[in-house]
C-alpha positions as CSV (number, residue, x, y, z in Angstrom):
1,X,0.0,0.0,0.0
2,X,1.4,3.4,-1.0
3,X,1.5,6.2,1.5
4,X,1.3,9.9,0.6
5,X,5.1,10.2,0.7
6,X,5.4,7.4,-1.9
7,X,2.9,9.2,-4.2
8,X,4.8,12.4,-3.9
9,X,8.1,10.7,-4.7
10,X,6.6,8.9,-7.7
11,X,5.2,12.2,-8.9
12,X,8.5,14.0,-8.5
13,X,10.3,11.2,-10.4
14,X,7.8,11.5,-13.3
15,X,8.4,15.3,-13.4
16,X,12.1,14.8,-13.4
17,X,11.9,12.4,-16.3
18,X,9.8,14.8,-18.2
19,X,12.3,17.6,-17.6
20,X,15.1,15.4,-18.7
21,X,13.2,14.5,-21.9
22,X,12.5,18.2,-22.6
23,X,16.1,19.1,-22.1
24,X,17.2,16.4,-24.5
25,X,15.0,17.8,-27.2
26,X,16.5,21.2,-26.9
27,X,19.6,19.8,-28.6
28,X,20.0,18.7,-32.1
29,X,21.1,15.1,-32.9
30,X,23.8,13.6,-35.0
31,X,22.8,10.5,-37.1
32,X,26.1,8.9,-38.1
33,X,27.5,5.8,-39.7
34,X,28.9,3.5,-37.0
35,X,32.3,3.6,-38.7
36,X,32.9,6.9,-37.0
37,X,31.3,5.9,-33.7
38,X,34.5,5.8,-31.5
39,X,35.8,9.1,-32.8
40,X,32.5,11.0,-32.4
41,X,31.9,9.4,-28.9
42,X,35.4,10.6,-27.9
43,X,34.7,14.2,-29.1
44,X,31.4,14.1,-27.1
45,X,33.1,12.8,-24.0
46,X,35.6,15.7,-24.3
47,X,32.7,18.2,-24.3
48,X,33.2,19.2,-28.0
49,X,29.7,18.2,-29.2
50,X,26.5,19.4,-27.5
51,X,24.3,16.9,-29.4
52,X,22.6,13.6,-28.9
53,X,24.3,10.7,-30.8
54,X,22.5,8.1,-33.0
55,X,24.6,5.6,-34.8
56,X,23.6,3.4,-37.7
57,X,25.4,0.0,-38.2
58,X,28.5,0.3,-40.3
59,X,27.8,-3.1,-41.7
60,X,25.0,-1.7,-43.9
61,X,27.7,-0.1,-45.9
62,X,28.2,-3.2,-48.0
63,X,24.7,-2.8,-49.6
64,X,23.3,0.6,-50.7
65,X,19.7,-0.6,-50.7
66,X,20.1,-2.1,-47.2
67,X,21.6,1.1,-45.9
68,X,18.8,3.2,-47.3
69,X,16.2,0.9,-46.0
70,X,17.5,1.2,-42.5
71,X,18.5,4.9,-42.6
72,X,15.3,6.4,-43.9
73,X,13.1,5.4,-40.9
74,X,15.8,6.6,-38.5
75,X,15.8,10.0,-40.1
76,X,12.0,10.2,-40.2
77,X,11.6,9.2,-36.6
78,X,14.0,11.8,-35.4
79,X,12.7,14.7,-37.4
80,X,9.9,15.3,-35.0
81,X,11.8,14.1,-31.9
82,X,14.5,16.7,-32.4
83,X,13.0,20.1,-33.4
84,X,16.5,21.6,-33.2
85,X,17.5,19.4,-36.2
86,X,19.4,16.3,-37.2
87,X,22.8,16.4,-38.8
88,X,23.6,13.5,-41.1
89,X,27.2,12.2,-40.9
90,X,27.6,10.3,-44.1
91,X,29.5,11.1,-47.2
92,X,28.0,12.2,-50.5
93,X,29.0,8.8,-52.0
94,X,28.0,6.5,-49.2
95,X,24.6,5.7,-50.8
96,X,25.8,5.5,-54.4
97,X,28.2,7.1,-56.9
98,X,25.7,9.9,-57.9
99,X,25.6,11.7,-54.6
100,X,22.5,9.8,-53.5
101,X,23.2,10.5,-49.8
102,X,23.3,14.2,-50.5
103,X,19.9,14.0,-52.3
104,X,18.5,12.0,-49.3
105,X,19.4,14.7,-46.9
106,X,17.8,17.3,-49.1
107,X,14.7,15.2,-49.4
108,X,14.2,15.4,-45.6
109,X,15.4,19.0,-45.3
110,X,18.3,18.2,-43.0
111,X,21.9,19.2,-43.0
112,X,24.6,16.7,-44.0
113,X,28.3,16.9,-43.3
114,X,30.2,18.3,-46.2
115,X,32.3,15.2,-47.1
116,X,32.7,12.6,-49.9
117,X,32.8,9.6,-47.5
118,X,33.5,8.6,-43.9
119,X,37.3,8.8,-44.5
120,X,36.9,12.3,-45.9
121,X,35.2,13.3,-42.6
122,X,38.3,12.3,-40.7
123,X,40.4,14.5,-42.9
124,X,38.0,17.5,-42.5
125,X,35.7,16.9,-45.4
126,X,35.2,19.0,-48.5
127,X,36.9,16.4,-50.7
128,X,40.3,16.3,-48.9
129,X,40.4,12.5,-49.4
130,X,40.4,13.1,-53.1
131,X,43.2,15.6,-52.7
132,X,45.2,13.0,-50.7
133,X,44.8,10.3,-53.3
134,X,43.9,12.0,-56.7
135,X,44.8,8.9,-58.7
136,X,43.0,6.4,-56.5
137,X,46.1,4.4,-55.9
138,X,45.9,4.1,-52.1
139,X,43.6,2.0,-49.9
140,X,42.9,4.6,-47.1
141,X,41.6,3.0,-43.9
142,X,40.4,4.2,-40.6
143,X,39.8,2.5,-37.2
144,X,36.1,1.8,-38.0
145,X,37.0,-0.1,-41.2
146,X,39.8,-2.3,-39.8
147,X,37.8,-3.5,-36.7
148,X,35.2,-6.1,-37.8
149,X,34.1,-4.3,-41.0
150,X,36.4,-6.1,-43.4
151,X,35.5,-9.5,-41.9
152,X,31.9,-8.6,-42.7
153,X,32.9,-7.7,-46.3
154,X,34.6,-11.1,-46.6
155,X,31.5,-12.9,-45.2
156,X,29.2,-11.1,-47.6
157,X,31.4,-11.9,-50.6
158,X,31.6,-15.6,-49.5
159,X,27.7,-15.8,-49.4
160,X,27.7,-14.3,-53.0
161,X,30.2,-17.0,-54.2
162,X,33.3,-14.8,-54.1
163,X,36.3,-16.5,-52.5
164,X,39.0,-14.7,-50.6
165,X,41.5,-14.9,-53.5
166,X,39.0,-13.3,-55.9
167,X,38.3,-10.6,-53.3
168,X,42.0,-10.0,-52.9
169,X,42.4,-9.4,-56.6
170,X,40.2,-6.3,-56.3
171,X,43.2,-4.6,-54.7
172,X,45.4,-5.2,-57.7
173,X,46.9,-2.0,-59.0
174,X,46.8,-0.2,-55.6
175,X,50.2,0.9,-54.2
176,X,49.4,0.1,-50.6
177,X,47.5,1.1,-47.4
178,X,47.5,4.3,-45.5
179,X,45.9,4.1,-42.0
180,X,44.4,7.2,-40.6
181,X,45.3,6.9,-36.9
182,X,42.6,9.1,-35.4
183,X,42.5,7.3,-32.0
184,X,46.1,6.8,-31.2
185,X,46.0,3.0,-31.8
186,X,48.5,2.6,-34.5
187,X,50.2,-0.6,-33.5
188,X,46.9,-2.3,-32.8
189,X,45.7,-1.2,-36.2
190,X,48.8,-2.6,-37.9
191,X,48.0,-6.0,-36.5
192,X,44.4,-5.8,-37.7
193,X,45.4,-4.7,-41.2
194,X,47.8,-7.6,-41.5
195,X,45.0,-10.0,-40.6
196,X,43.0,-8.5,-43.4
197,X,45.3,-10.2,-45.9
198,X,44.8,-7.8,-48.8
199,X,48.3,-8.4,-50.1
200,X,49.0,-4.7,-49.9
201,X,51.9,-3.2,-48.0
202,X,51.3,-0.6,-45.2
203,X,52.7,2.6,-46.5
204,X,52.0,4.8,-43.6
205,X,50.3,4.9,-40.2
206,X,49.3,8.6,-40.3
207,X,48.5,10.3,-37.0
208,X,45.6,12.7,-37.6
209,X,43.8,13.0,-34.2
210,X,40.3,14.3,-34.1
211,X,40.6,18.0,-34.9
212,X,39.7,17.7,-38.6
213,X,36.6,15.6,-37.8
214,X,35.6,18.1,-35.1
215,X,35.9,20.9,-37.7
216,X,33.8,19.1,-40.2
217,X,31.1,18.3,-37.6
218,X,31.2,21.9,-36.2
219,X,30.7,23.4,-39.6
220,X,27.6,21.1,-40.2
221,X,26.2,21.9,-36.8
222,X,26.6,25.6,-37.5
223,X,24.7,25.2,-40.8
224,X,22.0,23.4,-39.0
225,X,21.8,26.2,-36.4
226,X,21.3,28.8,-39.1
227,X,18.8,26.6,-40.9
228,X,16.6,26.2,-37.8
229,X,17.0,29.9,-36.9
230,X,15.7,30.9,-40.4
231,X,12.7,28.5,-40.3
């Protein structure tokens, strides 16, 4: 049997939850590919991002239609949940070669980070990945791609009848691998890259930190702020 004190405590708890929910909705959210999850979470933990974080599985990246099928309802659900806006952290080319991701963001009226792909985000966006490898001769990797992702690619290829040697042949003509060491885990990454068995040499473990990614996200967040202010 509840006494008056219990009822008051329950009422206070409900009010507190409601206040927390209201406070959460005063911030925008980031909807990001899981390949950047560790980096974005680290920036948030450092107090660099005043947003809520929503991550979509990086394993959808192997299939454009699967990614779109899962991404659309997430965007739609959070349009009303976050009146301060949603920032999409995917590259222009992450849904297809004709900037389909850019068109998807425009369709829902949300801001997307200015980048070609997830790797470009780590370099600061605006096509810097193309500047770093203009002739498409380098396999540029980041932490999110060497941890589990390539194993998933191999498994998907196997189900489609592509053996490991045939998959390996896709890297013919590339000079080697450059790893973007955004999290300070260079040696661990070296071990994981060697396990990938691509046949490519590791040309460089490039320490880049998180400053470029922070800049790309901050620029997108500012565009979102201006968009919401004007609406």
